[in-house]
Steps between C-alpha positions, in 0.01 A plus 500: 500500500643157576789493744780291361785356705875492465775328697784689666796333337555127526498487880243762598126491558224530244358851517248716318619653172480843667610575855403793720778731618368658819772756575303802376224425750736610778793699367680700235206614286327742734212430735286190449156398626528204739145375447534522122838326517354206689202489264743494207692206646170317554392577141833370370462174690142464376622548142748216543815696580708289736835680533516791746831685506630720782810606689551514875632857465201637308387772742690317776278191511174677417463316169545158654244580769261625230532173310462311825171678567381436146578129534330473840183660367490309169288185458696190604520360148652821366735533795630149440580568135712808579877472462726755665817641345705704748811713462720571801829660592449873438607711795307819575484756779195671660516778240473245219861537383672203338806363680614208290416129510565219744536147365671338799349160586396610849329806353321291237343286771413804708328670206307181426372470856353850485346446156329178605344683794385803301357294217330257739623196308700194597724517194612735223479356150788688335760685707769728356744771601386826339848603383836328521692572820851570369649403837345152512554229236172408333576138589464583870173685453349228282633238741307665783180494292565131433516437874163672538367272226628194686308614809180568305493879536571567131411301189727640226812712450459814293739769382449870429683747274823304469723444199583184308812413703313526832214293358740222407665501842164491676371217281814299573417529872130407495209467256373848410135540402507844346670833458292809569617787283366801314392414147278703273488648154730780618716294740646218293853471634446142617480380141876533451648267764258441787209340315727259307656396833168437675374298204817294490459421870122445499426803716177694449452876489250702701501832318422812698458850361317368193329841469817680611331638812205625300714681242384276214154429640336756274368684806800717589502861378780755480323744733429247773610626842682239708511499879837533671469142628444368146806318365430637152559857615869408515519242220708606197242370251235733640709819481488784246596409145533133596132492594389664177712260292360198683140620472556535125579129496174436681306690236656285229395194698150642543442487124570127502278449803210678332534279193485193726203630699711490816642751745865606500552320831354178361730512199804561723410210731413270208843575350672377818275191502606432140868485593476140619319254724782535753404863571227604745415872495421666832235769468510777759129581503391694811128506416245253370455716189867484407511129587212432262679684222821305561321166502356590160851455359443126522244531220738690270678288241798653325591349165827545311375817330392649833836424658684653206288815525567524875873456442495781246303729730709426810840356404730351761692771689253765380427637849664818624645490851612222736235292672625606848679806638879474486548400864259208463643390167829449684337221706384303194720199437289446187639820348868412545 
């Protein structure tokens, strides 16, 4: 496996062709092993992964502190190559409930101060509000990030889960490195308006959910029991007939994977990689084993016949169920 690099848009940093999404090491997918999580981050850095993605609200700061510990205990050369991508703005209470988003300039700077401390770094490489705050113009939020850039606390402006109109307004305010948004074989909504807009403006894509939270990894089974604190226990795509329909898609994909001598997960990741050099998939591996499998996608080459077969097996809009519960879908500017 040779780690390739890609650039986040025309203004962003050069990063590894795959990034590591660290959320699952702290929250939303059941309990995780702290030692194994840190070992996985170290293994990713050793393999040439440079982009580490987190959010300040993932387990109320736990994820940032986990990454901070991993960076402190990594060899200096690996620590120096790491680039941090941080989402902010989600408001939560002690019970873990979601209470909206705060994109006010004063809040942006407050969130950043806490993230810098928890991560143990002197700057954040890409900083983005997790969801659009409908009460605050995106220009004000992006303007606050720009002020942090001027003072050296942030390197690049990012966006997350916003639609084409918001992207254009943000880009008119300051250079935007990338948009982080869900993109996978069964989540292809960005292809209609969002991806054309980012390409027109020279903005990169960091794609999360490339395995649709494990649904199209080839490892998820219908009889799997999910913990109450696992996001998927409440996700429409993992419920009842929706789940069976979606797992049928996975089995169709498995036939293609077997013909290629690859795993289902590797085919799914390789498909996202094939969508363009402006797209960097984030893999949510929580263990070294799963990380190794994901990195193997870099050795999978999909030709025109492969891509046609994948399209036939899993057409656009083939998935059953929304990608988030209804209340969370309402917060997605990208879905409006």
